[in-house]
SELO-65611 format. One record per residue (C-alpha): residue in one letter; x, y, z. Coordinates in nm, 4 decimals, always signed. Layout:
! residues N
> A | X | Y | Z
...
END
This chain:
! residues 127
> M | +10.7746 | +12.3206 | -2.6941
> N | +10.8444 | +12.6107 | -2.4624
> T | +11.1006 | +12.8898 | -2.4811
> I | +11.3452 | +12.7312 | -2.2346
> Q | +11.3535 | +12.4081 | -2.4342
> L | +11.4032 | +12.5975 | -2.7606
> L | +11.6796 | +12.8164 | -2.6193
> D | +11.8600 | +12.5077 | -2.4934
> L | +11.8171 | +12.3281 | -2.8270
> G | +11.9423 | +12.6260 | -3.0260
> A | +12.2386 | +12.6804 | -2.7932
> K | +12.3301 | +12.3101 | -2.8100
> I | +12.3269 | +12.3087 | -3.1922
> L | +12.5287 | +12.6315 | -3.2153
> K | +12.7802 | +12.5146 | -2.9536
> Y | +12.8261 | +12.1880 | -3.1424
> N | +12.8990 | +12.3940 | -3.4560
> K | +13.1583 | +12.6001 | -3.2644
> I | +12.9654 | +12.9288 | -3.2544
> A | +13.1315 | +13.1144 | -2.9651
> S | +12.8216 | +13.3179 | -2.8736
> Y | +12.5924 | +13.0143 | -2.8919
> R | +12.3603 | +13.1051 | -2.6011
> L | +12.3318 | +13.4736 | -2.6868
> D | +12.2648 | +13.3957 | -3.0533
> S | +11.9931 | +13.1470 | -2.9598
> E | +11.8304 | +13.4102 | -2.7351
> V | +11.8506 | +13.6872 | -2.9956
> I | +11.7025 | +13.4669 | -3.2677
> L | +11.4148 | +13.3402 | -3.0527
> S | +11.3293 | +13.6830 | -2.9114
> N | +11.3155 | +13.8167 | -3.2671
> I | +11.0886 | +13.5366 | -3.3884
> L | +10.8549 | +13.5822 | -3.0907
> N | +10.8796 | +13.9611 | -3.1203
> I | +10.9506 | +14.0061 | -2.7506
> P | +11.2445 | +14.1722 | -2.5725
> R | +11.5228 | +13.9317 | -2.4814
> V | +11.4865 | +14.0154 | -2.1111
> N | +11.1211 | +13.9005 | -2.1222
> L | +11.2277 | +13.5804 | -2.2911
> L | +11.4645 | +13.5091 | -2.0027
> S | +11.2253 | +13.6042 | -1.7255
> K | +10.9107 | +13.4219 | -1.8375
> E | +10.8396 | +13.0908 | -2.0063
> Y | +10.6238 | +13.0930 | -2.3222
> N | +10.4753 | +12.8139 | -2.5299
> V | +10.5793 | +12.8385 | -2.8939
> S | +10.3710 | +12.7436 | -3.1981
> D | +10.4918 | +12.4790 | -3.4426
> K | +10.5281 | +12.7415 | -3.7157
> K | +10.7606 | +12.9524 | -3.5022
> I | +10.9556 | +12.6442 | -3.3896
> T | +11.0196 | +12.5590 | -3.7562
> K | +11.1339 | +12.9147 | -3.8257
> F | +11.3619 | +12.9091 | -3.5189
> K | +11.5229 | +12.5821 | -3.6270
> S | +11.5758 | +12.7222 | -3.9758
> F | +11.7445 | +13.0357 | -3.8388
> I | +11.9602 | +12.8271 | -3.6021
> S | +12.0660 | +12.6109 | -3.8957
> R | +12.1677 | +12.9183 | -4.0936
> R | +12.3602 | +13.0591 | -3.7976
> S | +12.5361 | +12.7249 | -3.7433
> K | +12.6768 | +12.7670 | -4.0963
> L | +12.8327 | +13.0997 | -3.9830
> E | +12.5757 | +13.3264 | -4.1495
> P | +12.5721 | +13.6560 | -3.9558
> I | +12.2657 | +13.7140 | -3.7396
> A | +12.2097 | +14.0512 | -3.9099
> Y | +12.1568 | +13.8729 | -4.2429
> I | +11.9306 | +13.6112 | -4.0854
> L | +11.7124 | +13.8724 | -3.9117
> K | +11.7470 | +14.1212 | -4.2014
> R | +11.8217 | +14.4089 | -3.9664
> K | +12.1030 | +14.5662 | -3.7679
> E | +12.0838 | +14.8363 | -3.5029
> F | +12.3087 | +15.1377 | -3.5532
> R | +12.2983 | +15.4415 | -3.3253
> S | +11.9681 | +15.3227 | -3.1738
> R | +11.7954 | +15.2821 | -3.5114
> D | +11.7275 | +14.9616 | -3.7031
> F | +11.8491 | +14.9331 | -4.0621
> F | +11.7644 | +14.6725 | -4.3242
> V | +12.0538 | +14.4488 | -4.4219
> D | +12.0921 | +14.1484 | -4.6448
> N | +12.3804 | +13.9622 | -4.8036
> K | +12.4094 | +14.2365 | -5.0676
> S | +12.5006 | +14.5046 | -4.8123
> L | +12.7707 | +14.5569 | -4.5552
> I | +12.6685 | +14.5125 | -4.1925
> P | +12.7118 | +14.8320 | -3.9859
> R | +12.9995 | +14.7886 | -3.7409
> P | +12.9994 | +14.9151 | -3.3808
> E | +13.3382 | +15.0798 | -3.4439
> T | +13.1800 | +15.3007 | -3.7092
> E | +12.9558 | +15.4527 | -3.4426
> L | +13.2676 | +15.5722 | -3.2594
> L | +13.3864 | +15.7583 | -3.5709
> I | +13.0704 | +15.9566 | -3.6338
> D | +13.0610 | +16.1928 | -3.3343
> P | +13.4158 | +16.3297 | -3.3764
> I | +13.3589 | +16.3801 | -3.7493
> K | +13.0266 | +16.5568 | -3.6907
> K | +13.1903 | +16.7789 | -3.4304
> M | +13.4816 | +16.8627 | -3.6620
> F | +13.2507 | +16.9693 | -3.9438
> Q | +12.9482 | +17.1005 | -3.7508
> N | +12.9758 | +17.4571 | -3.8859
> K | +13.0549 | +17.3589 | -4.2435
> N | +12.8215 | +17.3084 | -4.5339
> L | +12.9067 | +16.9559 | -4.6498
> F | +12.7836 | +16.7205 | -4.9188
> F | +12.8085 | +16.3437 | -4.8731
> L | +12.7801 | +16.0778 | -5.1382
> D | +12.6705 | +15.7319 | -5.0313
> A | +12.8391 | +15.4881 | -5.2686
> G | +12.5660 | +15.2295 | -5.2207
> I | +12.7663 | +14.9478 | -5.0621
> G | +12.6035 | +14.9433 | -4.7208
> T | +12.2812 | +15.0249 | -4.5424
> G | +12.3130 | +15.4036 | -4.5669
> C | +12.3223 | +15.4264 | -4.1870
> I | +12.6174 | +15.6683 | -4.1793
> T | +12.4337 | +15.9321 | -4.3814
> F | +12.1404 | +15.9105 | -4.1385
> S | +12.3605 | +15.9747 | -3.8349
END
């Protein structure tokens, strides 16, 4: 099977299961499995090994049951850095990124201490 066929299969399954971002999710999952940038996946056709096809189908199945992609891929980007996530942690939200710069600016000349309560990835303390 090639990448185009897999993308179409994944998108079809996700669309059937009412995943609004069915095509994007299929692309993100396959690019992660193949370890190539999404743009390369869309601009060139690759043949995919049976092992990776099985993994792709497994990930698509999980996503079709509404499992967040971050949990499936075990990572989430936050402020241009990847953080490990699983179902025991909160997924960093894009809105949180918008809060960090004003807070940093407000307290830039202060000596502060932060306590991470251990419910997320720790990405805020690394910002």
